[in-house]
C-alpha positions in Angstrom: 159.5 104.5 37.1 160.0 108.2 36.5 158.0 108.1 33.3 155.2 106.3 35.1 155.0 109.1 37.7 155.1 111.8 35.1 152.0 110.3 33.5 150.0 110.5 36.7 148.7 113.9 35.5 146.6 112.2 32.9 144.6 110.3 35.4 141.2 111.0 37.1 140.7 109.1 40.3 137.7 109.1 42.7 138.3 108.6 46.4 135.3 107.6 48.6 135.5 107.1 52.3 135.5 108.5 55.8 136.5 112.1 56.1 138.7 113.2 59.0 140.3 116.5 60.0 143.7 116.1 61.5 144.6 118.9 64.0 148.2 119.2 65.2 149.2 121.1 68.3 153.0 121.6 68.3 154.8 122.7 71.4 157.7 122.1 73.8 157.9 120.5 77.3 160.1 122.0 80.0 158.4 121.0 83.2 155.9 118.6 84.8 152.5 120.0 86.0 152.1 120.6 89.7 148.5 119.5 89.4 149.2 115.9 88.1 152.2 113.9 87.0 151.8 115.0 83.3 154.0 117.2 81.1 153.1 120.9 80.5 153.1 121.7 76.8 153.8 125.2 75.8 152.0 125.6 72.5 154.1 127.1 69.6 151.7 126.6 66.7 148.6 124.7 65.5 148.1 123.1 62.1 145.2 121.5 60.3 145.7 118.7 57.8 143.5 116.5 55.7 143.1 113.1 57.3 141.3 109.8 56.7 140.1 109.2 53.1 141.0 112.8 52.4 144.7 112.0 53.0 144.5 109.5 50.2 143.1 112.2 47.9 145.8 114.7 49.1 148.5 112.2 48.2 147.0 111.7 44.7 146.9 115.5 44.3 150.5 115.9 45.4 151.4 113.4 42.7 149.6 115.6 40.1 146.6 113.2 39.7 143.2 114.8 39.1 141.3 113.7 42.1 137.7 113.9 43.5 136.9 113.1 47.1 133.4 111.9 48.1 132.1 111.5 51.7 129.9 112.7 54.5 130.7 115.3 57.2 128.9 117.6 59.6 127.6 121.1 59.3 130.2 122.6 61.6 133.4 124.6 61.7 135.6 121.6 61.1 133.7 120.8 57.9 134.4 124.3 56.6 138.1 123.9 57.5 138.1 120.6 55.6 136.5 122.1 52.5 139.0 124.9 52.5 141.9 122.4 52.7 140.4 120.4 49.8 140.1 123.5 47.6 143.6 124.7 48.5 144.9 121.2 47.8 143.3 121.1 44.3 140.9 118.3 45.4 137.4 118.4 44.0 135.0 117.7 46.9 131.7 115.8 46.6 130.5 116.2 50.2 127.2 115.5 51.8 126.8 117.7 55.0 124.4 116.7 57.7 123.6 118.3 61.0 123.0 114.8 62.5 126.8 114.0 62.5 129.9 115.9 63.7 132.9 116.1 61.4 135.4 113.5 62.6 138.4 115.4 64.1 141.6 114.0 65.6 143.7 116.4 67.6 147.3 115.4 68.4 149.6 117.2 70.9 153.3 116.8 69.8 156.4 118.0 71.6 160.1 117.1 71.0 159.0 115.1 67.9 156.9 112.8 70.1 153.1 112.5 70.2 152.0 113.0 73.8 148.2 112.8 73.4 145.4 112.3 70.9 141.9 113.6 71.3 139.1 112.1 69.0 135.8 113.8 68.3 133.6 111.6 66.1 130.4 109.8 65.3 130.9 106.2 64.3 127.3 105.1 63.9 126.3 104.0 60.4 125.5 106.8 58.0 121.8 107.1 57.4 120.6 105.2 54.3 119.1 108.3 52.7 122.3 110.2 53.1 124.3 107.2 51.6 121.9 107.0 48.7 122.3 110.7 48.0 126.0 110.3 47.8 125.7 107.3 45.5 123.4 109.3 43.2 125.9 112.1 43.0 128.7 109.7 42.1 126.7 107.8 39.5 126.1 111.0 37.5 129.9 111.5 36.9 131.1 107.9 37.1 132.4 107.9 33.5 134.8 110.7 34.4 137.0 108.4 36.5 139.8 105.9 35.6 139.5 104.1 38.9 138.2 104.3 42.5 139.8 104.0 45.9 137.6 103.2 48.9 139.2 104.3 52.1 137.5 102.6 55.1 138.3 104.2 58.5 135.2 102.5 60.2 133.5 105.8 60.7 130.1 104.7 59.3 130.0 105.3 55.6 131.4 102.2 53.9 128.7 99.6 54.8 128.5 96.4 52.8 125.5 97.8 50.9 127.3 101.0 50.0 130.5 99.2 48.9 128.6 96.8 46.7 126.7 99.6 45.0 130.0 101.3 44.2 131.4 98.1 42.8 128.3 97.8 40.6 128.7 101.4 39.4 132.3 100.8 38.5 132.1 97.2 37.3 134.6 97.7 34.5 137.1 99.8 36.3 139.6 99.1 39.1 138.3 99.5 42.7 141.0 99.4 45.3 140.0 99.2 49.0 141.9 100.1 52.1 140.0 97.9 54.6 139.1 98.2 58.3 137.5 95.9 60.9 136.8 92.2 60.7 134.0 92.0 58.2 135.9 91.5 55.0 132.9 90.0 53.3 131.7 93.5 52.5 134.7 93.9 50.1 133.7 90.9 48.0 134.4 91.4 44.3 136.8 94.4 44.6 139.9 94.5 42.4 142.1 94.3 45.5 142.3 95.2 49.2 145.3 96.7 50.9 145.4 95.7 54.6 148.5 96.2 56.7 150.1 93.1 58.2 148.2 93.3 61.5 144.9 93.7 59.7 145.7 90.8 57.4 146.4 88.4 60.2 143.2 89.4 61.9 141.2 89.0 58.7 142.5 85.4 58.2 142.0 84.7 61.9 145.7 83.9 62.6 147.2 86.7 64.7 150.3 84.5 65.3 151.2 84.4 61.6 154.6 85.5 60.6 155.5 87.4 57.4 157.1 84.3 55.9 153.8 82.3 56.3 151.5 84.7 54.4 151.3 83.2 51.0 148.7 80.3 51.5 146.5 82.5 53.6 146.7 85.4 51.0 145.7 83.0 48.2 142.7 81.7 50.2 141.5 85.2 51.1 141.7 86.3 47.4 139.7 83.2 46.4 137.1 83.7 49.2 136.5 87.3 48.5 136.7 87.0 44.7 139.5 89.5 44.4 142.0 89.9 41.5 144.8 89.9 44.0 145.9 91.3 47.4 148.5 93.8 48.6 149.7 93.8 52.3 151.9 96.6 53.6 154.5 95.4 56.1 155.6 98.7 57.7 159.3 99.1 57.8 159.7 95.7 56.0 158.1 96.8 52.7 155.1 95.2 51.0 153.7 91.8 50.0 151.9 91.4 46.7 149.8 88.6 45.2 149.0 89.7 41.7 146.2 89.0 39.3 148.3 86.2 37.8 148.6 84.4 41.2 152.3 85.3 41.5 153.6 86.7 44.8 156.5 89.0 45.6 157.8 90.8 48.7 159.4 94.2 48.0 161.6 95.8 50.8 161.0 99.3 52.0 162.8 102.3 50.4 162.7 104.4 53.6 165.9 106.3 54.5 164.6 107.1 58.0 161.4 106.2 59.8 159.9 108.8 62.1 156.1 108.2 61.8 154.2 105.5 59.8 150.8 107.1 60.3 149.3 107.9 56.9 151.9 105.8 55.0 149.2 103.4 54.0 147.3 106.3 52.4 150.4 107.3 50.4 151.0 103.7 49.3 147.4 103.1 48.1 147.4 106.4 46.2 150.6 105.6 44.3 149.8 101.9 43.9 146.4 102.7 42.3 147.7 105.3 39.9 150.5 103.0 39.0 148.2 100.0 38.4 145.8 101.9 36.2 148.7 103.2 34.0 150.9 100.1 33.9 148.5 97.2 34.4 151.5 95.6 36.3 150.9 94.9 40.0 154.6 94.6 40.9 155.4 97.9 39.1 152.5 99.6 40.9 153.6 98.2 44.3 157.2 99.5 43.7 155.6 102.9 43.0 153.6 102.8 46.2 156.7 101.7 48.2 158.7 104.5 46.8 156.2 107.2 47.8 155.5 105.8 51.3 159.3 105.6 51.9 159.3 109.4 51.7 156.3 110.1 54.0 157.5 107.8 56.9 160.4 110.3 57.2 157.8 113.0 58.1 155.7 113.4 61.3 152.0 113.0 61.0 149.8 112.5 58.0 151.9 113.7 55.1 152.2 113.6 51.3 155.1 113.1 48.9 155.8 114.9 45.6 157.4 113.3 42.6 160.4 115.6 43.0 160.9 114.4 46.7 160.7 110.8 45.6 163.4 110.9 43.1 165.6 113.0 45.4 165.0 110.3 48.0 166.2 107.6 45.6 169.5 109.6 45.1 169.9 109.9 48.9 169.5 106.2 49.5 171.6 105.1 46.5 
């Protein structure tokens, strides 16, 4: 596994999806407001992080993968913050900026290691077709540079069925891994694999009552219906389920020492899984790589990344 991660530096991966700026407001609470029954937060610091599809790219960069991010954002201050974060994080940005949309921003107020409030500023209408075509054209010019693609769908308007199918046609001979969102999974038809979490998986197969022990038949049917090579379902604190390209399934337990915050763990998993799959060609090995990386970030608050050094220190800590 260590040798696998050390070879990540030889990869070039493209991430395409919905761009989000995550803004964190950190503070402390010592009293309740006299104006309403709500806590008063005394702000200690503010922090901007890369969210959404960008967090997948940030995780790849943290693992020494050469990574390019492609997406659409506004012509506003938050877009400039995002671009600076990409450049500082050694992520090559392919961005289409348009004044007709605002850059999606999620602001979280956190005190005593607990999230008290989240404020969303966003446009979720479908991206205009001329903007989407422009992004496709930019990607097509450099498609040969990449070993694989991750599509990160946060349902903010970019990854329409038409857009996804064009990407799949562009990269027909390379792995395209998708982190899905919503209920229309038909738009992912023909991808290498999708990586829903368990709740998303049960919604996709129209059986919300499903237990984790009953997944296998439904996973096989979904793979067949969507013409996938296989499927990966993250199970939160319980690890991950994989149905690989040879129709064999496996559940791998989590490697987390402590769980503080699972937000963004799916981004970490798909980054490591994709890189591991491209290098090894083995779905189970790739899933173990993803599980190892996400086991580190759930011990952190908010969207976070893991380094190779952290992961192997983490293995030593958990025995």
